[in-house]
C-alpha positions as CSV (number, residue, x, y, z in Angstrom):
1,X,19.2,36.0,-1.0
2,X,22.4,34.0,-0.4
3,X,22.5,30.3,0.4
4,X,24.0,31.1,3.8
5,X,21.0,33.2,4.6
6,X,18.7,30.3,3.5
7,X,20.7,27.9,5.7
8,X,20.3,30.2,8.7
9,X,16.5,30.0,8.0
10,X,16.8,26.3,8.3
11,X,17.0,25.1,4.7
12,X,20.1,23.1,3.6
13,X,20.2,23.6,-0.1
14,X,23.7,22.0,-0.6
15,X,22.7,18.8,1.0
16,X,19.5,18.6,-0.9
17,X,21.3,19.1,-4.2
18,X,23.9,16.6,-3.3
19,X,21.2,13.9,-2.8
20,X,20.0,14.2,-6.4
21,X,22.8,12.1,-7.7
22,X,22.1,9.4,-5.0
23,X,18.4,9.4,-6.0
24,X,19.3,9.0,-9.7
25,X,21.5,6.0,-8.8
26,X,18.7,4.4,-6.7
27,X,16.1,5.0,-9.3
28,X,18.2,3.7,-12.2
29,X,17.3,0.0,-11.8
30,X,13.6,0.8,-12.1
31,X,13.8,2.6,-15.4
32,X,12.7,0.8,-18.5
33,X,12.7,1.6,-22.3
34,X,9.6,3.8,-22.0
35,X,11.3,6.3,-19.7
36,X,12.3,9.2,-21.9
37,X,13.7,11.4,-19.0
38,X,13.6,10.9,-15.3
39,X,15.1,12.5,-12.2
40,X,16.9,15.8,-12.7
41,X,14.6,17.9,-14.8
42,X,11.6,20.0,-14.0
43,X,9.3,17.1,-15.0
44,X,9.7,13.6,-16.3
45,X,8.8,12.1,-19.7
46,X,7.3,8.6,-20.2
47,X,6.3,7.0,-23.5
48,X,3.1,4.9,-23.6
49,X,3.8,1.2,-24.0
50,X,3.4,0.0,-27.6
51,X,0.7,-2.3,-28.8
52,X,-2.2,-1.0,-26.8
53,X,-5.6,-0.9,-28.5
54,X,-7.8,1.3,-26.2
55,X,-5.7,2.2,-23.2
56,X,-7.0,4.0,-20.1
57,X,-4.6,5.7,-17.7
58,X,-5.2,4.8,-14.0
59,X,-3.9,7.0,-11.2
60,X,-3.7,6.7,-7.4
61,X,-2.1,8.8,-4.7
62,X,-1.5,7.9,-1.0
63,X,0.8,8.2,1.9
64,X,2.0,6.1,4.9
65,X,0.1,8.0,7.6
66,X,1.1,7.6,11.3
67,X,3.1,4.5,10.6
68,X,5.9,7.1,10.1
69,X,5.7,8.0,13.8
70,X,6.5,4.4,14.7
71,X,9.4,4.4,12.2
72,X,10.7,7.8,13.6
73,X,10.4,6.5,17.2
74,X,12.5,3.4,16.3
75,X,14.8,5.1,13.9
76,X,13.9,2.5,11.2
77,X,12.9,3.6,7.7
78,X,14.0,0.6,5.6
79,X,10.4,-0.6,4.9
80,X,8.6,2.8,4.8
81,X,9.2,3.2,1.1
82,X,7.6,-0.2,0.3
83,X,4.6,0.9,2.4
84,X,4.3,4.0,0.2
85,X,4.7,2.1,-3.1
86,X,2.3,-0.6,-2.0
87,X,-0.4,1.8,-1.0
88,X,-0.3,3.4,-4.5
89,X,0.4,0.5,-6.9
90,X,-2.0,-1.9,-5.2
91,X,-4.8,0.6,-5.7
92,X,-3.9,0.8,-9.4
93,X,-3.5,-3.0,-9.8
94,X,-6.9,-3.9,-8.4
95,X,-8.4,-2.2,-11.5
96,X,-6.5,-4.6,-13.7
97,X,-3.9,-2.0,-14.6
98,X,-0.1,-2.4,-14.8
99,X,1.7,0.3,-12.8
100,X,3.9,2.4,-15.1
101,X,5.6,4.9,-13.0
102,X,5.6,6.5,-9.5
103,X,6.6,9.9,-8.2
104,X,7.2,10.6,-4.5
105,X,7.1,13.6,-2.3
106,X,9.1,13.7,0.9
107,X,8.9,16.5,3.4
108,X,11.0,17.0,6.5
109,X,11.6,19.6,9.2
110,X,15.3,19.3,8.9
111,X,17.1,17.4,6.1
112,X,18.7,14.2,7.3
113,X,20.5,12.6,4.4
114,X,20.6,9.2,6.0
115,X,16.8,9.1,6.6
116,X,15.9,10.5,3.2
117,X,18.2,8.1,1.4
118,X,16.9,5.1,3.4
119,X,13.3,6.0,2.4
120,X,14.1,6.6,-1.3
121,X,16.1,3.4,-1.4
122,X,13.1,1.5,-0.1
123,X,10.8,3.2,-2.6
124,X,13.2,2.2,-5.4
125,X,13.4,-1.4,-4.3
126,X,9.6,-1.8,-4.2
127,X,9.2,-0.1,-7.6
128,X,11.7,-2.5,-9.1
129,X,9.9,-5.4,-7.5
130,X,6.7,-4.6,-9.3
131,X,8.2,-3.3,-12.6
132,X,7.2,0.3,-11.9
133,X,9.6,3.2,-12.9
134,X,10.5,5.6,-10.2
135,X,10.5,8.7,-12.4
136,X,11.2,11.4,-9.9
137,X,9.9,13.3,-6.9
138,X,10.3,16.2,-4.6
139,X,12.3,16.5,-1.3
140,X,11.1,19.6,0.7
141,X,12.7,20.9,3.8
142,X,10.0,22.7,5.8
143,X,11.4,24.3,9.0
144,X,8.6,25.7,11.1
145,X,6.1,23.5,9.5
146,X,7.6,20.1,10.5
147,X,9.7,19.7,13.6
148,X,13.3,18.5,13.2
149,X,13.3,14.7,13.0
150,X,9.8,14.7,11.6
151,X,9.2,13.4,8.1
152,X,6.2,12.8,5.9
153,X,5.9,11.0,2.5
154,X,3.4,10.7,-0.2
155,X,3.3,9.0,-3.6
156,X,1.5,9.3,-6.9
157,X,1.3,6.3,-9.3
158,X,0.1,6.0,-12.9
159,X,-0.8,2.8,-14.6
160,X,-2.5,1.6,-17.8
161,X,-5.2,-0.9,-18.6
162,X,-7.1,-1.7,-21.8
163,X,-10.7,-0.4,-21.5
164,X,-12.2,-3.9,-21.9
165,X,-9.8,-5.2,-19.2
166,X,-10.9,-2.9,-16.4
167,X,-11.8,-4.9,-13.3
168,X,-14.7,-3.8,-11.0
169,X,-18.3,-4.1,-9.9
170,X,-19.6,-4.2,-13.5
171,X,-18.0,-7.7,-13.9
172,X,-19.2,-9.2,-10.6
173,X,-22.0,-11.9,-10.9
174,X,-24.2,-13.8,-8.5
175,X,-22.5,-16.9,-7.2
176,X,-18.9,-15.6,-7.7
177,X,-16.3,-16.7,-5.2
178,X,-14.5,-14.3,-2.9
179,X,-10.9,-15.2,-2.3
180,X,-8.9,-13.8,0.6
181,X,-5.2,-13.1,0.1
182,X,-3.1,-12.8,3.3
183,X,-1.7,-9.5,4.4
184,X,1.9,-9.2,5.7
185,X,0.6,-7.6,8.9
186,X,-1.1,-4.3,9.9
187,X,0.2,-2.7,6.7
188,X,-0.2,1.2,6.8
189,X,-3.7,1.7,8.0
190,X,-5.2,2.0,11.5
191,X,-1.9,2.9,13.1
192,X,-3.4,5.9,14.9
193,X,-5.7,3.5,16.8
194,X,-2.8,1.0,17.4
195,X,-0.5,3.7,18.7
196,X,-3.2,5.0,21.1
197,X,-3.8,1.5,22.3
198,X,-0.2,0.8,23.0
199,X,0.1,4.1,24.8
200,X,-3.0,3.4,26.9
201,X,-1.5,0.0,28.0
202,X,2.1,1.2,28.3
203,X,3.4,-1.2,25.7
204,X,7.0,-0.5,24.7
205,X,7.8,-0.9,21.0
206,X,11.0,-2.7,22.0
207,X,9.2,-5.3,24.1
208,X,9.1,-8.9,22.8
209,X,5.9,-10.0,21.2
210,X,4.0,-12.6,23.3
211,X,3.4,-15.0,20.3
212,X,6.9,-15.6,18.9
213,X,10.2,-14.0,17.9
214,X,10.8,-10.3,17.4
215,X,9.5,-7.1,19.0
216,X,6.2,-5.2,18.9
217,X,8.0,-2.6,16.7
218,X,9.1,-5.4,14.3
219,X,5.6,-6.6,13.9
220,X,4.0,-3.2,13.3
221,X,6.7,-2.0,10.9
222,X,6.4,-5.1,8.7
223,X,6.1,-3.5,5.2
224,X,2.8,-3.5,3.3
225,X,2.6,-6.4,0.9
226,X,2.8,-5.7,-2.8
227,X,0.0,-7.4,-4.7
228,X,0.8,-6.4,-8.3
229,X,2.4,-9.7,-9.3
230,X,-0.3,-11.8,-7.5
231,X,-3.0,-9.9,-9.4
232,X,-1.1,-10.3,-12.6
233,X,-0.8,-14.0,-12.2
234,X,-4.5,-14.3,-11.4
235,X,-5.6,-12.3,-14.4
236,X,-3.4,-14.2,-16.7
237,X,-4.7,-17.6,-15.6
238,X,-8.5,-17.1,-15.0
239,X,-11.3,-14.6,-15.7
240,X,-10.8,-12.3,-12.7
241,X,-13.9,-10.2,-12.0
242,X,-12.8,-7.6,-9.4
243,X,-10.4,-7.1,-6.5
244,X,-10.5,-5.0,-3.3
245,X,-7.4,-3.7,-1.6
246,X,-8.2,-3.7,2.1
247,X,-6.9,-0.4,3.4
248,X,-8.4,2.3,5.7
249,X,-11.9,1.4,6.8
250,X,-11.2,-2.3,7.0
251,X,-12.7,-5.3,5.1
252,X,-16.4,-4.4,4.6
253,X,-16.1,-0.8,3.4
254,X,-13.4,-1.7,0.9
255,X,-15.1,-4.8,-0.4
256,X,-18.3,-2.9,-0.9
257,X,-16.5,-0.7,-3.5
258,X,-16.4,-3.6,-6.0
259,X,-20.0,-4.9,-5.6
260,X,-22.9,-3.9,-7.8
261,X,-26.0,-2.4,-6.0
262,X,-28.0,-5.6,-6.3
263,X,-25.4,-8.0,-4.9
264,X,-23.7,-8.5,-1.6
265,X,-20.7,-10.4,-0.2
266,X,-21.3,-13.1,2.4
267,X,-18.1,-13.8,4.3
268,X,-17.1,-16.4,6.7
269,X,-15.0,-15.2,9.7
270,X,-11.4,-16.4,9.9
271,X,-8.9,-16.9,12.7
272,X,-6.7,-13.7,12.7
273,X,-2.9,-13.9,12.6
274,X,-1.2,-13.4,16.0
275,X,-0.6,-9.7,15.8
276,X,-4.3,-9.0,15.2
277,X,-5.4,-11.5,17.9
278,X,-3.1,-9.7,20.3
279,X,-4.4,-6.2,19.4
280,X,-8.0,-7.4,19.7
281,X,-7.3,-8.8,23.2
282,X,-5.4,-5.7,24.2
283,X,-8.3,-3.4,22.9
284,X,-11.0,-5.7,24.3
285,X,-12.7,-6.0,20.9
286,X,-13.5,-9.2,19.0
287,X,-11.7,-10.1,15.8
288,X,-14.7,-9.2,13.6
289,X,-14.9,-5.8,15.1
290,X,-11.2,-5.3,14.5
291,X,-11.7,-5.8,10.7
292,X,-13.8,-2.6,10.7
293,X,-10.5,-0.7,11.1
294,X,-7.7,-3.1,10.3
295,X,-7.3,-5.7,7.6
296,X,-7.4,-8.5,10.1
297,X,-4.9,-10.5,8.1
298,X,-6.5,-10.1,4.7
299,X,-4.9,-7.5,2.5
300,X,-6.7,-8.3,-0.7
301,X,-10.0,-9.9,-1.7
302,X,-10.4,-11.0,-5.3
303,X,-13.7,-11.9,-7.0
304,X,-13.6,-14.9,-9.4
305,X,-16.1,-17.2,-11.0
306,X,-17.2,-20.0,-8.7
307,X,-15.6,-22.6,-11.1
308,X,-12.2,-20.9,-10.6
309,X,-12.4,-20.5,-6.9
310,X,-9.9,-23.3,-6.0
311,X,-7.4,-22.2,-8.7
312,X,-7.7,-18.6,-7.6
313,X,-7.0,-19.6,-4.0
314,X,-4.1,-21.7,-5.0
315,X,-2.5,-19.0,-7.2
316,X,-3.1,-16.3,-4.5
317,X,-1.8,-18.4,-1.6
318,X,-5.2,-17.7,0.1
319,X,-8.6,-19.2,0.7
320,X,-12.2,-18.9,-0.3
321,X,-13.6,-16.6,2.3
322,X,-17.1,-16.2,0.9
323,X,-19.5,-15.8,-2.0
324,X,-21.5,-13.2,-3.9
325,X,-25.2,-13.4,-3.0
326,X,-28.4,-11.4,-3.6
327,X,-28.4,-8.2,-1.6
328,X,-31.1,-7.9,1.1
329,X,-29.6,-5.2,3.2
330,X,-25.9,-4.4,3.9
331,X,-23.4,-4.9,1.0
332,X,-21.3,-7.1,3.2
333,X,-22.7,-9.7,5.6
334,X,-21.0,-12.2,7.9
335,X,-22.0,-15.9,8.0
336,X,-22.9,-17.1,11.5
């Protein structure tokens, strides 16, 4: 079949091939000495870092979800790549692992070189920020499956951690401190509810926010915070026990993942940042109920020994939000 016939079917092979060189240039700053081969081949090669005693590979995959619909409505994609990277590398980092490399998958109904390049450039910037190689990916044009102007992205990240350095529930002890680390906003979870809420109340994404500068679209598109360096600094300075990335399902369900069966987290409520207070008021829910779906202003909760609570809060730029207690019922309880 000729390329012209393929083009008539809705697939622009020439444009896709022409983007490969641009992707290679964007990924180049993320590549370190362990990258044997990156973008351009059928697959990529990566050499394990030297000096590891008993390494475990850690993997995570995720997407951006319906936050992409907001980006598409506003024609703004400069932060979507960071959302994608953060959703993957944060999940790897909370196990104590260093992200090594990431692959992305980008699907679109009709290839728009500007949109695709903007997203990949954002992915590359975020990867460089956390020292993770962007090894390659796939760009798929899917006419008939996705409408023109529609795009979806997914990522897959691999990291490495020494077996005796894995963070998690097996390290958590009675009396440990729970330290909240602020989010940068709504991140990339719960946007289906947010979009439905805005539609219900006729809120325009271009309207000014009621609490300060910028628009509603600006506030909701704020990229997901990257926690890799924060977790690295904490682990290097104190005996970190565990960490929970607060994503879909909110605070309680994600924190429960890093608690042993006999222990619970007792949390103190906090005043939510303005965007969450506004959403809670708009949706007629209280701030605590909001944290069952959204992060409520806390994107990460780390577990540290009680003696290190103050230092952990200082390093993380956060605050002590609770303590690990004996479990008598639910894994996460809220202090009155």
